[in-house]
SEPA-663513 format. One record per residue (C-alpha): residue number from 1; x, y, z. Coordinates in steps of 0.25 Angstrom, whole numbers. Layout:
<atoms>
   i     X     Y     Z
 NUM     X     Y     Z
...
</atoms>
This chain:
<atoms>
   i     X     Y     Z
   1  -110    58    46
   2  -113    73    45
   3  -114    79    31
   4  -101    88    33
   5   -93    76    39
   6   -81    71    31
   7   -86    58    24
   8   -75    55    14
   9   -60    53    12
  10   -51    54     1
  11   -40    43    -3
  12   -29    45   -13
  13   -20    34   -19
  14    -8    38   -27
  15     1    27   -33
  16     9    23   -45
  17    -4    18   -52
  18   -11    31   -50
  19   -20    39   -41
  20   -33    36   -34
  21   -43    44   -26
  22   -54    39   -17
  23   -65    45    -9
  24   -72    37     2
  25   -81    38    14
  26   -72    41    26
  27   -80    31    35
  28   -80    20    25
  29   -78     6    30
  30   -64     4    35
  31   -59    17    31
  32   -56    23    45
  33   -55    10    53
  34   -44    -1    53
  35   -50    -7    41
  36   -47    -3    27
  37   -58     3    18
  38   -69    -8    15
  39   -78    -2     5
  40   -83   -15     0
  41   -86   -21    14
  42   -98   -11    15
  43  -108   -10     4
  44  -114     3    10
  45  -100    10     7
  46   -97    15    -6
  47   -82    13   -11
  48   -73    25   -12
  49   -74    35   -24
  50   -62    34   -32
  51   -54    41   -43
  52   -41    36   -49
  53   -30    39   -59
  54   -20    30   -65
  55    -9    41   -66
  56     0    41   -54
  57     3    53   -46
  58    14    62   -52
  59    28    61   -45
  60    37    72   -47
  61    49    79   -40
  62    41    81   -27
  63    36    67   -27
  64    21    64   -30
  65    15    76   -36
  66     4    82   -27
  67    -1    91   -37
  68    -3    81   -48
  69   -10    71   -38
  70   -19    82   -33
  71   -23    86   -47
  72   -29    72   -48
  73   -33    69   -34
  74   -41    81   -31
  75   -51    81   -42
  76   -53    67   -40
  77   -55    68   -25
  78   -65    80   -27
  79   -73    72   -37
  80   -74    60   -28
  81   -77    69   -16
  82   -89    74   -24
  83   -93    60   -28
  84   -93    56   -14
  85  -102    68   -10
  86   -92    72     1
  87   -87    86     5
  88   -73    83     9
  89   -63    73    13
  90   -60    69    28
  91   -46    64    24
  92   -38    60    13
  93   -27    50    11
  94   -17    50     0
  95    -9    38    -2
  96     2    39   -12
  97    14    30   -17
  98    26    37   -14
  99    20    46    -3
 100    33    45     6
 101    43    48    -4
 102    35    56   -15
 103    24    62    -7
 104    30    75    -2
 105    22    83   -12
 106     9    76    -8
 107    12    79     7
 108    14    93     4
 109     2    96    -5
 110    -9    86    -3
 111   -13    91    11
 112   -16   105     7
 113   -22   101    -7
 114   -32    91    -1
 115   -35   101    10
 116   -38   112     0
 117   -46   102    -9
 118   -54    95     1
 119   -52   101    15
 120   -44    88    19
 121   -37    89    32
 122   -33    75    34
 123   -24    69    24
 124   -16    56    24
 125    -4    54    15
 126     0    40    14
 127    10    31     6
 128     2    21    -3
 129     7    10     6
 130    -1    16    17
 131   -13    17     9
 132   -11     3     4
 133   -10    -2    19
 134   -23     6    23
 135   -31     1    11
 136   -27   -14    14
 137   -28   -14    30
 138   -34    -1    34
 139   -28     3    47
 140   -25   -11    52
 141   -11   -16    56
 142    -4   -25    46
 143     4   -24    33
 144     0   -22    19
 145     8   -27     7
 146     6   -19    -6
 147    11   -26   -18
 148    10   -22   -32
 149    22   -18   -41
 150    30   -16   -28
 151    27   -21   -14
 152    27   -14     0
 153    22   -19    14
 154    17    -9    24
 155    13   -13    38
 156     7    -4    49
 157     2    -4    63
 158    -9     8    64
 159    -8    18    74
 160   -16    15    87
 161   -15     0    85
 162   -12    -6    98
 163    -9   -20   102
 164    -3   -31    95
 165   -12   -43    95
 166   -26   -39    89
 167   -22   -24    91
 168   -32   -13    90
 169   -32     2    88
 170   -31    11   100
 171   -23    21   108
 172    -8    18   105
 173     3    20   114
 174     6    34   109
 175    -8    39   108
 176   -15    31    97
 177   -14    35    82
 178   -10    49    84
 179     5    47    82
 180    12    50    69
 181    26    50    63
 182    35    38    60
 183    47    35    52
 184    48    43    39
 185    48    35    26
 186    49    36    11
 187    43    30    -1
 188    44    15    -5
 189    43    10   -19
 190    33     4   -28
 191    22    14   -24
 192    24    12    -9
 193    29    21     2
 194    36    18    16
 195    49    20    23
 196    62    20    15
 197    71    22    27
 198    76     8    28
 199    67     5    40
 200    54    -2    38
 201    46     4    50
 202    39    17    51
 203    34    19    65
 204    23    28    70
 205    14    29    82
 206    17    18    93
 207     5     9    94
 208     8     0   106
 209     8   -12    97
 210    13   -26   103
 211    15   -34    90
 212    15   -49    90
 213    28   -57    89
 214    37   -47    96
 215    36   -38    84
 216    40   -23    88
 217    41   -17    75
 218    27   -11    76
 219    29    -6    90
 220    27     8    85
 221    17     5    74
 222    18    12    61
 223    21     7    47
 224    31    -4    41
 225    34    -6    27
 226    42   -17    19
 227    47   -16     4
 228    41    -7    -6
 229    55    -3   -10
 230    53    -5   -25
 231    56   -16   -35
 232    71   -14   -34
 233    73   -15   -19
 234    60   -22   -15
 235    45   -23   -18
 236    48   -38   -15
 237    36   -47   -19
 238    29   -36   -27
 239    25   -36   -41
 240    38   -31   -47
 241    46   -41   -39
 242    37   -52   -43
 243    37   -48   -58
 244    52   -46   -58
 245    54   -60   -52
 246    45   -66   -62
 247    52   -59   -74
 248    66   -64   -68
 249    61   -78   -68
 250    56   -77   -82
 251    70   -72   -86
 252    76   -83   -79
 253    68   -93   -87
 254    72   -86  -100
 255    87   -87   -96
 256    85  -102   -92
 257    90   -98   -78
 258    84  -105   -65
 259    72   -98   -58
 260    66   -95   -72
 261    51   -96   -75
 262    46  -100   -89
 263    32   -96   -86
 264    37   -82   -81
 265    45   -81   -94
 266    33   -84  -102
 267    25   -73   -95
 268    37   -63   -96
 269    37   -65  -111
 270    22   -64  -112
 271    22   -51  -104
 272    35   -44  -109
 273    39   -52  -121
 274    53   -59  -123
 275    61   -60  -110
 276    73   -54  -116
 277    65   -41  -118
 278    61   -39  -104
 279    73   -32   -99
 280    71   -21  -110
 281    56   -20  -106
 282    58   -19   -91
 283    71   -11   -88
 284    68     2   -95
 285    54     3   -88
 286    52    13   -77
 287    41     4   -72
 288    49    -9   -70
 289    42   -13   -57
 290    29   -12   -63
 291    34   -20   -75
 292    40   -31   -66
 293    27   -31   -58
 294    19   -33   -70
 295    25   -47   -71
 296    21   -51   -57
 297     7   -56   -61
 298    14   -66   -72
 299    22   -72   -60
 300     9   -74   -53
 301     2   -81   -65
 302    14   -90   -66
 303    15   -94   -52
 304     5  -105   -52
 305    13  -113   -62
 306    27  -107   -61
 307    36  -110   -48
 308    45   -98   -51
 309    33   -88   -52
 310    27   -95   -39
 311    41   -93   -32
 312    41   -78   -36
 313    28   -76   -30
 314    32   -83   -17
 315    44   -75   -16
 316    35   -62   -18
 317    26   -67    -7
 318    38   -69     3
 319    42   -54     0
 320    28   -49     2
 321    26   -57    15
 322    40   -52    20
 323    36   -37    17
 324    22   -40    25
 325    30   -47    36
 326    39   -35    38
 327    28   -25    40
 328    16   -32    46
 329    14   -29    61
 330    14   -41    69
 331     0   -39    75
 332   -11   -49    76
 333   -20   -40    68
 334   -10   -37    57
 335   -14   -40    43
 336    -6   -40    29
 337   -14   -35    17
 338    -9   -37     3
 339   -12   -26    -7
 340    -8   -22   -21
 341    -9   -27   -35
 342     2   -38   -34
 343    -8   -47   -25
 344   -18   -47   -36
 345    -9   -59   -41
 346   -17   -67   -32
 347   -13   -81   -26
 348     0   -83   -33
 349     5   -72   -24
 350    -5   -71   -13
 351    -4   -85    -9
 352    11   -85    -6
 353    10   -71     0
 354     0   -76    10
 355     8   -88    13
 356    20   -80    16
 357    13   -70    25
 358     6   -81    33
 359    20   -86    36
 360    27   -73    39
 361    15   -66    46
 362     7   -77    53
 363    -6   -72    58
 364    -7   -60    50
 365   -19   -59    41
 366   -16   -57    26
 367   -27   -49    19
 368   -30   -42     6
 369   -29   -27     6
 370   -43   -21     9
 371   -41    -9     0
 372   -30    -2    -9
 373   -22    11    -6
 374   -34    20   -10
 375   -42    13     0
 376   -31    15    10
 377   -31    30     7
 378   -46    30    10
 379   -44    22    23
 380   -33    32    28
 381   -41    44    24
 382   -53    39    31
 383   -46    35    44
 384   -39    49    44
 385   -52    56    42
 386   -58    48    54
 387   -45    50    63
 388   -43    35    62
 389   -30    34    54
 390   -21    24    61
 391   -11    21    50
 392     2    26    55
 393     7    39    51
 394    20    40    44
 395    26    52    37
 396    29    43    25
 397    18    33    24
 398     6    40    30
 399     5    55    34
 400    -7    63    39
 401    -8    78    35
</atoms>
């Protein structure tokens, strides 16, 4: 590679838990192909250089405040670029929670700011659900379920993917991966973005797909989403949902009502104190979903010896599988990846989730996410730098400027 060639890309992940920045080689394994980044698979490749802040991006009247984000990101990116020994970035991807509904200021200011600072001419602005997808599956067709405090499922058929059974990438019926556009969308909840128009599909470039089982929902490719509506309207099976169900079972046991769980009541009292004091602790909190989700691991710990806790996790698994089923393209090569902190609960949740997915999506491979949203941002940036980005463009989910 010539000395003056572009060698590195920049990925930025902005979410409710803070801001992260990474610089990686543009030609790292998996970055510009169908596979997600695979830093550990090749001992000759160094992992990305990273910087992080636990302070989330500021949100104001214009949504996510671009000036405050740039004030932290630009110095960090300059230092990482220097450490990498590179001259400039071939492309940048910014993945942000709230990009669809709160990203107007980012869309207005980031292109010029990054061009002035680094000479960037290729920029992807993505919802965090999209970077989670790219980090989990790269640019392969399938579905990703991201579960933490909340829950969202996102499915995609990349542009240029042709054929239903064992499909490959090639020239699509409308000229390959050059098409853009699609249905507009707005932000979801719990740190995710997708359509909020009442429809679940966001269609983009036609790909000539013939799916198995007569499924015509993916005839035009694009993105599909399920849930992510927040803890009051959805996020079914997520951490807040499990935690709330566990606390309800504990309160039922305290009252002597059916459906109660004495083991969960004991855990409630160990974590929060007397049961009668829980409403006063919970209801005034602005972070109620996070407080509810903090009890989900207690449900997991009780599941092995408490049938009520086990039933809660089985119900959560059904919700998770339903969301995946709603968005997963019916292609022989489709995969479902599970990502997010909730799945660190392990076997008490993963075992029933895998059983439900096997029943609802027979033949679809279930896999752990290869990487996280920051890896996904690097994957998108590297693919963009190499003119190989196949993930569907969408004005709300993934725009190229």
